[in-house]
N, C-alpha and C positions, 0 to 999 in steps of 0.2 A: 881110385874113385870112379864110380860109374858116371859118365857124362849125362847132364840133363837132356831130355829130349827137346828138340827144337820146337819153338812155339808154332802151333798150327791153328789156323782159323777154324772155328766151328762151321761145319758144312751148312748148317741152317742159316748162318749169318751171311754167307757169301752172296746170295741174290741181292740183299740190300746193299752190300758193299759195291757190287757191280753197278747197281742202279745209281748209287751216289757218284761213282766214277763216271758213268755215262752222262749224268746231268752236268757234271763239271766240263766234260769234253764237248758235249753238245752246246753248252752255253758259251764256251770259248771259241770253238771252231765253226759252229753251225752244224746242223744235222747232216746236211748233204756232204760236207767235207770231212766229217768225223769218220774214223776207221775203227774197226773192232780192235785192231792192234793198239791204238791209242787208248782205248778204254781199258784194255787188259793191263797196259803199263800203268795207267792211273790207279787201277785197283790193286796193283802188285801181284797180278796173276798171269798165268800163261794164256795165250789166245785160246788154246784148247780147253782150258778150265772154264773160260767164259762161255764157250759154246755148250758146255754141259748144262748150263742153266738158261741160256738165251740163244736161240738159233740165228738171230740177226740183230742188227742195231734197231730195226723197226720194232722188234719184239721188246727191246729195252725201252724205247719211247712209250710203247703201249703199257709196259709195266709201270713207268713213271706216271702215266695218266691215271692208271687204276689206283696207284698209291696216294695220289694227291686229289685231283679233281673228282675222280671216281668215288673215293671215300666221302668227299664233301657232298656229292649228289645223293649218296645212300643215307648220309646223316640227315640231309634235308628231307628225304622221303620218310624217315623214321620220325622226325620232328612233326611233320604234317600228320602222319598217321596217329600220333599220340595226342597232339594238341588241337587240331582243327575241329574234331567233333565237339569238343568242349567250348572252344572260343576261337572262331576263325580269324578275327582281327588280331588277337594276341599271337596266334600262330604265324600270321603274316609278318607282324613286327619282329618276332623272334627269328623268323627265316631270313629277313632282310639283314638283321644284325649279324647272323651267322655268315651270310654271303659277303657282306662288306668287310667284315673282319678277316675272313679267310682269303678273299681275293686281293687284299692288301698285303698279305704275307708272302714274301719272296719264296719261302719253302713250298708253298702251295701253288702259287701262280706261275712258277718257272716252267712246268710241263705244259700247261695250257698255252703259254706264250710261244713255246716251241711249236706246238701243234698249229697255232694260228699262222705262224710264219711259214710252215712247211706244207700245210694241208693242200695247197693248190698243186704242188708237184708230186705229192704222195697221197692219192685219194684213198688208199687203204688205211692210212693213218687217220684221215678225216672220218672214215666210216667207223673205225674203232672208237674214236672219241664220241661220235654221235651215239653209238650203242651203249657205251659205258657211262656217259655223262649226260648228254643232252636228252636222250630218251627217258632216262631216270628222272631228271629234273622236270621234264615236261609232264611226266606221269604224276609227280608230286604236286605240281602247280595246278593241274586239272583237278586233282582230289581236293586241294585247298579251296579252289573256286567252287566246286560242287558242294562242299560242306558249308561254305559261307552262304551260298544261294539257298540251300535247304533250310538253314537256320534263320534266314531273313537278314543276315548281316550284310551280304553283298547283293547287288542286283545281278541279273544274268547277263553276262557279256561274252564276247567271243573268247574262247579259251586260249587260242594262239596269240591273240592280241594281249591278253592278260599275262601270258608267259613272257612275251617280249618286254612288256612294260615293267615286269617284276625283275626278271633276270638280266635284262639288257644293261641297266645302270651298274650292276656289279661288274660286268665286263668293261664298261666304260671307266669305272673306277680303277680297275686293274691297269688299263692302258694309260690313263692319265698319270697315275702315280708311279708305275713301274717302268713304263716305256718312255713317256714324254717328260717325266719329272715335273709335272704340272704343279705350280706352287699351291700350297694348301690355303684355303680360305679360313674363315673363323671356325668352320666345322672340321677340326683336325682329327677328332676322334671318330673311328668308323661307326661306332654305335650311334653317335649323334647324327652322322650323315644318313644312316639307315632310318632313324626315327624321322628325320626331315623328309626323306623320300616317302616313307609310309604315310605321312601326313598329306603329301601331295597326291599320292595314289588314292587314298581313302576320301579325300575332301575336294580334290581338283584345284584348279587355279582361280575359279570365279570367286568374287567376294562372298563371304557368308552373310546370311541375312541379319545375324545379330552382331556383326562386326561394328566397331565404333566408327 
C-alpha cells in the first residue's frame, strides 16, 4: 500500500500561524525577551521557515498591528466615509460603539498593548503603529468633524482636541479592562458605554436648560 503523504500546512496559512505564535510568545515573555527560535517552536516550524515570511520579530509585531488595530482603523475610516455625509451624529455614535467593542476584545487589543509597552524602547515600532493606526484614525476623525460642521450638526472645534476626546476613552477602556482589571460599573456593555460617552461628547457636562 502506498503510504499517505504527510500533512503539510498550506503556505498561504503560514503567515497567520506565525503571527498567532508570535502573539503567544510576546504575551508570555515580553517582546524584548522573545526570540525568533521561540516563535518558530511555538508555530511548529523551523527558524528558517519563519524567516521566509518575516525578517525579524519587529516585522511580526508590525504584522500583528496591521492585522488588529490597523484593520480597526481602516474600518473606522470606511464607516465615516459612508455615514458621516448622511448623519454625522449617527456616524459618531456608531464609531464609538465600534471602538469600545473592539478595544475590549483581547484578540484585538493584544497587539496595541504590546506596542504601548515597548514603543519607548523601539521607536521604529511606534512609528509603524502611528502610520498604520493613528494617522488613519486621525484622518477619519477629521473627516467626521468636517462633515458634522458642514451640515451644522457640530460646531467647529480644534480637530486634534476632537480626536483625543473621541479616541482617548477607547484607549482608557482598553487599559482599565485589559491591564488593570478595573471592576465594571453598571455600564457593562461596551455599546452602552459608547452611548454614554457620545452623550457627554455631544451635550457636555453642564445641566441642560430643559432638565427637571
